[in-house]
C-alpha positions in Angstrom: 111.3 -25.3 29.6 110.8 -27.2 32.8 113.9 -28.7 34.9 112.8 -32.1 33.4 113.2 -31.3 29.9 116.4 -29.2 30.9 117.9 -32.6 32.5 116.6 -34.9 29.6 118.6 -32.4 27.1 121.6 -32.3 29.4 121.4 -36.1 29.6 121.2 -36.6 26.1 124.1 -34.0 25.2 126.2 -35.7 27.8 125.4 -39.2 25.9 126.3 -38.0 22.6 129.7 -36.6 24.1 130.5 -40.1 25.1 129.3 -41.9 22.2 131.5 -39.8 19.9 134.6 -39.5 21.9 137.8 -41.1 21.3 139.2 -43.3 23.6 141.6 -40.4 24.9 138.8 -37.9 25.2 136.8 -40.7 27.3 139.9 -41.2 29.6 139.9 -37.3 30.0 136.0 -37.4 30.9 137.0 -39.9 33.3 139.6 -37.7 35.2 136.9 -34.9 35.2 134.5 -37.2 36.7 136.7 -38.4 39.4 137.7 -35.0 40.2 133.9 -33.8 40.2 133.3 -36.5 42.6 136.0 -36.1 44.9 135.2 -32.5 45.3 131.3 -33.3 46.0 132.9 -35.9 48.6 135.1 -33.0 50.3 132.2 -30.3 50.2 129.7 -33.0 52.0 132.5 -33.9 54.5 132.6 -30.2 55.4 129.0 -30.1 55.9 129.0 -33.5 57.7 126.7 -34.8 55.1 127.8 -38.5 55.7 125.9 -40.1 53.2 126.3 -37.9 50.3 130.0 -37.8 50.9 130.2 -41.9 51.0 128.1 -41.7 47.5 130.5 -39.3 45.6 133.3 -40.9 47.1 132.1 -44.5 46.0 131.8 -43.2 42.4 135.2 -41.5 42.2 136.5 -44.9 43.5 134.5 -46.6 40.7 136.0 -44.1 37.9 139.9 -44.8 39.4 139.1 -48.5 39.4 138.2 -48.4 35.7 141.2 -46.3 35.0 143.1 -49.2 36.6 141.5 -51.4 34.6 142.2 -49.9 31.4 145.4 -49.2 31.7 147.6 -50.9 29.1 150.4 -52.5 31.1 152.6 -53.1 27.9 154.5 -49.6 28.3 157.1 -49.0 31.1 155.2 -45.9 32.1 151.8 -47.6 32.7 153.6 -49.7 35.5 154.6 -47.0 37.4 151.4 -44.9 36.5 149.1 -47.6 38.2 151.2 -47.6 41.4 150.1 -44.0 41.5 146.4 -45.3 40.6 146.7 -47.3 43.9 147.9 -44.7 46.0 145.0 -42.6 44.8 142.6 -45.3 45.4 144.2 -45.8 48.8 143.7 -42.1 49.8 139.9 -42.1 48.6 139.1 -45.5 50.7 140.9 -44.0 54.2 139.3 -40.5 53.1 136.0 -42.4 52.8 136.2 -44.4 56.0 137.4 -41.2 58.1 135.8 -39.0 56.3 139.2 -37.3 56.4 139.6 -34.4 54.1 143.5 -34.3 53.6 143.2 -37.9 52.3 140.6 -36.7 49.9 142.5 -33.7 49.1 145.8 -35.7 48.3 143.5 -38.0 45.9 142.1 -35.1 43.9 145.6 -33.4 43.6 147.1 -36.5 42.0 144.0 -36.8 39.8 144.3 -33.3 38.8 147.8 -33.8 38.2 147.2 -37.1 36.0 144.3 -35.4 34.1 146.5 -32.3 33.3 149.3 -34.5 32.3 146.7 -36.5 29.8 145.5 -33.5 28.4 149.0 -32.2 27.6 149.7 -35.6 25.9 146.6 -35.6 23.9 147.8 -32.2 22.6 151.2 -33.1 21.7 149.4 -36.4 20.0 147.3 -33.9 17.9 150.2 -31.7 17.1 152.3 -34.6 15.9 149.3 -36.3 14.0 148.5 -32.7 12.1 152.4 -32.5 11.2 152.3 -36.1 9.9 154.3 -37.4 12.6 153.0 -40.9 13.4 155.6 -41.4 16.5 153.3 -41.8 19.7 150.1 -42.2 17.7 149.9 -45.7 19.1 150.2 -44.4 22.6 147.3 -42.1 22.6 144.7 -41.7 20.1 143.5 -38.3 19.7 
């Protein structure tokens, strides 16, 4: 199998994953993507690859903005959560402008914390759902 076929197969698999994912799983995928792009940006900064660092950072910024746009603001927790999202975005922007690894690592730390919290909430929702308990089912549909 050549590289083009391998890439096409991988892309088809990713598309299928996205098309069949629940909203909660899509959110988890977004967090994982943002973390991956911030990591790429940090590595590119280390290597002094300015264009690559910028491109990866912009992808991470777009994901964080998407997460902010899709946050359901009817929950009190969401109002606090989005403030941290704004801080993450600030860190990404400043890290991109200054090619500052400290800012990028700060953003990555918060993204990882959010991702881990989201994964735990998904797991708890699945346990509740399996037990027939619908409390919280409206918050996370996993």
